[in-house]
Structures are given as structure tokens and as C-alpha cells.
N, C-alpha and C positions, 0 to 999 in steps of 0.2 A: 531237023524236026525236034530232036531232044533238046537242042540248045535253045530253041524258041520257048519250049515249055519251062525250062529253067529260068529264063529271063522273066517270064510271066510270074512265076512264084516269087522271084526276088522283088519285083515291083509291088506285088500284093503284100508281102511281108513288110516292105518299107512303108507302104500306105497305112497298114494296120499299126505299126510301131508309132508312126507319126500321130495317128488318131488317138492311140492310148496315151501318148504324151500330152496331147491337147486336153484329153479328158482329165488326166491327172492334174495338169496345170490348172484346169478350170476348177477342179475340186479344191485345190490348195488355195486358189484365189478366193473362192467362195468362203472357205473357212476363215481366211484372213479378214475378209470383209465383215463376216459375222462377229469374229473375235474383236476386231477393232471397234465395231459398233457397240458391242457390249462394254468394252473398255471405256468408250466415249460416254456411254450412259452412266456408268458408275463414277467416272471422273467428274461428273457434274454433281458436286456435293450438295446436300440439303442446306437451306437457309436456316439461320438461327432466329427463332421467333420466341419471345418471352410470353409467359402467361399474363403477367402484369408488370408494370414498371413501378408501381407503388402498392405496398401491402400494409394494412393496419391490423394490429392485434391488441387485445385487451391486456392491461397490466396484470401479471400473474400467469399469463399464458406464455408458451414458447413457440418459436418459429424455426422450422428445419429448412435451412438454405440448401436444399438438395436439387439434383437434376430434375427429379419428378415434379417438385413444386415450382421450379423456375422456368423450365423449358417446355414450350408447347409442342406436343408430339402428335396431336390429332391429325388423322389422314396421312401420316407417314408410315411407310412400310418398315418391317423389322430391320432391314439393312440400313435404312436412313437413320433410324433411332440408334442402332448400334454404332453407326459412324459418328453421330453427334456425341454420344456418351464417351466415346474414345477421345474426341478432340476438344470437348468443352472443359474448361478449367474454371472453378468457382472459388472465390475468396470472400470471406465475410468478416466484418468487425463486430458482429453481435456477440456479446458476452453477458453472463449472468451477473446480477447485482450481488454485491458482497454478502455472503452467508445466505443467499437465496438461490432457488433453482429456476429463476426466470430473469429476464433482463429488466433493467430499470426503465422508467419512463424516459422517452427520448427518441432520437432518429438514429438509424443505423444504415450502413451501406453494404450491399452485396454486389460484387463485381463478377460478371460473367464474360470470360474471354473465349473467343472462338476464331482460330486462324489469325487474321490480322484485324479483327474487329473486337471492340469492347462495349458491353452494355451494362447498365447499372440499374439495380432495383433498390428503391428506398423502402426501408422497413420502419414504420412508425409504431411505437408502443405508447398507448394512451390509457389513462385511468379515468374511466367514466362511471364507475360504480360507487355509489354513496356508501358511507359506513353503516353498519348495523347498530342500532341504538335500542337498548331495553330500558324501559321505565316502569315504576310500580303503577298499578291501576289506581291506587288511592294512598295518599300520604296524610296521616292525621297529625295535627299539631295542636298544642294547647293555646287557647286564646291568650293573646298578648306576647306570644313568642317572637323574638327578634329573628326574622327570617334571613337577615344578612349573615347571621352566624349559624344558621341551621344547615346541617350537612346533607343536602339533597343528593350530592354526587355519590355518596357512599351507597345509595340505594339503587344506583344505575350502573350500567355497563355498556361499553362501546367497543366494537371490533372492526378492523379493516386491514387490508394488506399493506396500505401505506401508513406512514406515521400520522398519528392523530393529535389534534390540538385539544385543549381542555374542553370538557363539557360545559356549556353555558346554560344558566337557569334564568328564566324570566318569570318572576313571581309578582309582577306589577299589578296583575289582576286579582290578587288575593288581599282581602281586607282582614288582617289578622286580629283586628279589634272587635270584629263581629262574627259570632259563630255562624257556620254555614258551609256550603260546598262551593268551591271555586275551581277555576281552571288555570294551570300554570303551563309553561312550555320549557322543554329541554331541547338543546340542539348541539350537534357536534360536527366538526369539519375536518377533513384530512388535508394534508399539505398540498394536494392537487386541486383544492377548491371544491371538492364534492361534499355536499352538506346534507345532513338528515335532521329533521325537526319532528318532535312528537309532543303531543299534549298529555298531561296527566292531571288527575284530580287531587286537590288539596282540601281536606276537611278541617275546619277550625272548630275545636271542641271546647265547650265551657268547662272550666275546672270545677272540682267538687266544692261545695259550699261548707262541707263539714270541716271544722277547724282542726279536728284530730286526724285528718287525712291529707295527703299531698298528691297532687296530680302531676304525672310525668309522662314522657313519651318514650316508648320502648321500641327497639328494632326487632322484628320477627322475620324469620326466614322460612319460606315454603320448603318443606322437606323433599317435595317432588321436583319442583322446578328450580329451586335455589334462589328464587326471586325474593328480594328483601322488601319490607314495607315497615311503616311506623304505626303504632297503635297507642292511643292515649289511655292510660290506666290510672286508677286512684288506689293508693295504699295507705295504711295507717302510718302516721309519723313515728319515727324512731323514738323520739323523746316521750311520746304518748305511751308506747309500749313499756319503756323504762319506768315511767311514772306509775303505771298500773302494777308493774312488778314490785316496786317499792311499797306501794299501798298494801299489797297483799302480804308483803314481808312484815310490815309494821303491824298489821292486823294479827298476824300469826304470833308475833312476839308478845302482843298484849294478851292474847289468849293464854300463852304459856305462863305469863306472869300471874295471871289470875289463878 
């Protein structure tokens, strides 16, 4: 009787041990499946997608060839973004123009390497902004003035990031032999073919009819804006002043002799 009871206990223990082992094995297998699944998911690395393949910037601006500007990360989770940052390599041939803090007009290449693929971004620097040109509101000249020798350019200023060509003056609409108001044109162009043109007034002034005065053109500068202009003025001739002084001196001498 006692032997039978012992045999039953042994059978039960063996069954329980086997069941425990199965449960443990099941747990291990489940863990392995979950772990392998998670590994398989992470092993599927994100694709490299660029924001743009061509970028255009204005001359005078800079472009940062960084991961943030180049790689599209919208709808990616933090792990994918981190993975891309770690494996993406960026090379750029963008460099600043000599003695300037921005690149010269032209095309540049940015290479983005990721695993076994290479993608390229073209960066175009263009100058589309015309020069700034300042002209006087009115330029007075004496009737009969030779405008081909008149220094209009000294009254004007032009600025631009790019190198400038000389200011050009078109005074073909000015009749310098007749007093009155006329319209002339000034224009300036930079080396990238951006051009600015402005009109300005030219006033032809009759000279003084007094033989003891001379009529000339003077340059005046606005103390507030610094803008220059010309004004026609009439002044006594130098020889007239000298003559008057001599006459006074002679009169004085005669008086002293008397």
C-alpha cells in the first residue's frame, strides 16, 4: 500500500516537472520571438529622402549644408532620425567669395552619403537684385554749357554687392542752348547684368546780362542727406572788384594831394 502511494507521488512530481519545463520553454520561446521581432523591426533602417535636390539662394546670402536643411525627417520617429543622423555623411564644395562672408555667384554641389547610396543637392547662387542708384532731384547748368564735359557722375552714387560698371548719363533730351527744365537719365549696371535707371531734372539757366558779373555753377551738399546738387550763381567779376579798388585808391591819392 505504501509502495503504491510512493509511486503516485513520483508520477505526479515527474508530470509537474515536465509541465514546468514546458512553461519555462514556452516563456523563453515567446521572449525570443518578441526580441527577434523587435530586432527585425529596428534592422529595417529608414530611407534617405532629401528635402530638395536643387536649392537657390540670393547672392549675399549663405546656405548651411546641414542634416536639418538637407534630409527630410517629417513623420519619422526619434529612433529613425537618430539613426539617420548617425549614418548620413555630408560633403559640400560651397565656399565664400574672397574677402566676403558669402559664396560667389555660381553652382555648388552638396553630396549626401548614406550606407551604399549617394545623393546630390545642387546649390545655385544667383544675383537678381539691381544696384541702388541715387541722383539729384535737380541739376542746374548755365545756358551754353558743354554737357559732354559736365561732371554729372560726381553728383550721384551707386552701391551693390557685386562689382559695378560706370554710371551712364543720357542727356540727349536736354537743349542746353535754350533755358528751361529738361529730363535726363542715369543708369548703372552690375557685372551680373542687373540694371537700375533713374530720371533726374536738368534746369538750363540764363546767365547774367550784367557785364560786371560772371555766372557759374556751384556744387552744394545737403547737410542732412549728403546729397549733392548744382546751383547756378552770379558773382562780381574779379577784375571789376580790382578796378573799383584802384579807382578808390586813386581818388584817395588825389584828395591827399589837394
